C-alpha positions as CSV (number, residue, x, y, z in Angstrom):
1,M,12.9,17.4,-18.5
2,P,11.3,13.9,-18.6
3,G,12.8,12.8,-15.4
4,C,11.1,15.6,-13.4
5,D,7.6,14.3,-14.1
6,V,8.6,10.9,-12.8
7,K,10.1,12.3,-9.7
8,K,7.1,14.4,-9.0
9,G,5.0,11.2,-9.5
10,L,7.1,9.1,-7.2
11,G,7.3,11.9,-4.7
12,A,3.6,12.4,-4.8
13,L,3.0,8.6,-4.3
14,E,5.4,8.6,-1.4
15,A,3.7,11.6,0.1
16,W,0.3,10.0,-0.3
17,A,1.5,6.9,1.5
18,R,3.0,9.0,4.3
19,K,-0.3,10.8,4.8
20,I,-2.3,7.5,4.8
21,T,0.0,5.8,7.3
22,A,0.5,8.7,9.7
23,G,-0.1,7.6,13.2
24,Y,0.4,3.9,12.6
25,Q,2.8,2.3,15.1
26,N,6.1,1.3,13.6
27,V,5.3,2.7,10.1
28,H,7.8,5.4,9.1
29,I,7.9,6.0,5.4
30,K,11.1,7.8,4.4
31,D,11.6,6.3,1.0
32,L,10.2,3.8,-1.6
33,S,12.5,1.0,-0.6
34,S,13.6,0.1,2.9
35,S,10.5,1.6,4.5
36,W,8.4,-1.1,3.0
37,K,10.5,-4.1,3.7
38,D,8.7,-5.2,6.9
39,G,5.2,-5.1,5.2
40,L,3.7,-2.9,7.9
41,A,3.3,0.0,5.5
42,F,1.3,-2.1,3.1
43,C,-0.9,-3.4,5.9
44,A,-1.4,0.1,7.2
45,I,-2.6,1.4,3.9
46,I,-5.1,-1.5,3.5
47,H,-6.2,-1.1,7.2
48,H,-6.7,2.7,6.7
49,F,-9.3,2.1,3.9
50,R,-10.6,-1.3,4.9
51,P,-10.0,-1.9,8.6
52,D,-12.3,-5.0,8.3
53,L,-9.6,-6.8,6.3
54,I,-6.6,-6.5,8.6
55,N,-6.2,-6.4,12.4
56,F,-3.2,-4.0,12.3
57,E,-2.8,-3.9,16.1
58,V,-1.7,-7.6,16.3
59,L,1.1,-7.2,13.6
60,C,4.7,-7.5,14.6
61,K,7.5,-5.5,12.8
62,E,9.8,-8.5,13.1
63,N,7.4,-10.8,11.2
64,V,8.4,-9.6,7.8
65,F,7.2,-12.6,5.7
66,Y,3.9,-12.8,7.3
67,N,3.1,-9.1,7.1
68,N,4.0,-8.9,3.4
69,Q,2.1,-12.2,2.7
70,L,-0.9,-10.9,4.5
71,A,-1.0,-7.6,2.7
72,F,-0.4,-9.1,-0.8
73,E,-3.0,-11.9,-0.3
74,I,-5.6,-9.6,1.1
75,A,-5.1,-7.0,-1.6
76,E,-5.3,-9.7,-4.3
77,K,-8.3,-11.5,-2.9
78,H,-10.4,-8.7,-1.6
79,L,-9.4,-5.7,-3.6
80,S,-8.4,-7.2,-7.0
81,V,-4.9,-5.7,-6.7
82,P,-2.4,-8.0,-8.4
83,A,0.3,-9.5,-6.3
84,L,3.3,-7.9,-8.0
85,L,5.7,-8.5,-5.2
86,D,6.7,-11.7,-3.4
87,P,7.0,-11.9,0.4
88,E,10.2,-14.0,-0.1
89,D,11.9,-11.0,-1.7
90,M,11.3,-8.9,1.3
91,L,13.5,-11.4,3.4
92,S,16.6,-10.6,1.3
93,E,19.4,-8.7,2.9
94,F,19.1,-6.0,0.2
95,D,16.4,-3.5,0.2
96,P,13.4,-3.9,-2.1
97,D,13.6,-2.3,-5.6
98,K,12.0,1.2,-5.5
99,H,10.4,0.8,-8.9
100,S,8.8,-2.4,-7.9
101,I,7.5,-0.9,-4.6
102,A,6.3,2.2,-6.6
103,L,4.4,0.0,-9.1
104,Y,2.6,-2.0,-6.4
105,L,1.9,1.2,-4.4
106,S,0.4,2.8,-7.5
107,E,-1.9,-0.2,-7.7
108,L,-3.0,0.4,-4.2
109,Y,-3.4,4.1,-4.8
110,Y,-5.5,3.5,-7.9
111,C,-7.7,1.0,-6.0
112,F,-8.4,3.2,-3.1
113,E,-8.2,6.8,-4.3
114,Q,-9.0,6.9,-8.1
115,K,-11.8,4.3,-8.0
116,Q,-13.2,5.8,-4.7
117,N,-13.3,9.2,-6.4
118,S,-15.1,7.8,-9.4
119,I,-17.7,5.9,-7.3
120,T,-18.3,9.1,-5.3
121,S,-18.8,11.2,-8.4
122,Q,-21.2,8.7,-9.9
123,Q,-23.3,8.0,-6.8
124,P,-24.7,10.6,-4.3
125,S,-24.1,8.2,-1.4
126,S,-21.3,5.7,-1.8
127,S,-21.2,2.6,0.1
128,S,-18.9,2.4,3.3
129,S,-17.4,-0.8,2.1
130,L,-14.9,-0.1,-0.7
131,S,-14.3,-2.9,-3.2
132,C,-11.7,-2.2,-5.9
133,Q,-13.0,-4.6,-8.4
């Protein structure tokens, strides 16, 4: 069944995000939609791999626009992850589209996991500063 592979992929992506953000205050990933609306999950993922780019402790759950803008701008500027989402969209009364969240999340996954794995396999001692360019 073709849909099974997609569900496994989305489920695996969600599980990865849950693992990376475990222990982050106010970040509770339970889906690929409403859990991402306040922007904290995106910030937590970036902070997990690059704590030098985001001071997560000062972020406020209620500052939805700022959190999303911060994550998207930092990911684009410092990690070369395209800004596929708009902070304005997160202010909507509706939950974000799960496919849009999944697409952006997959870009972050590729940036941090896939490229890090390829760097590690090519170099005996990889740099502590990860750039996804």
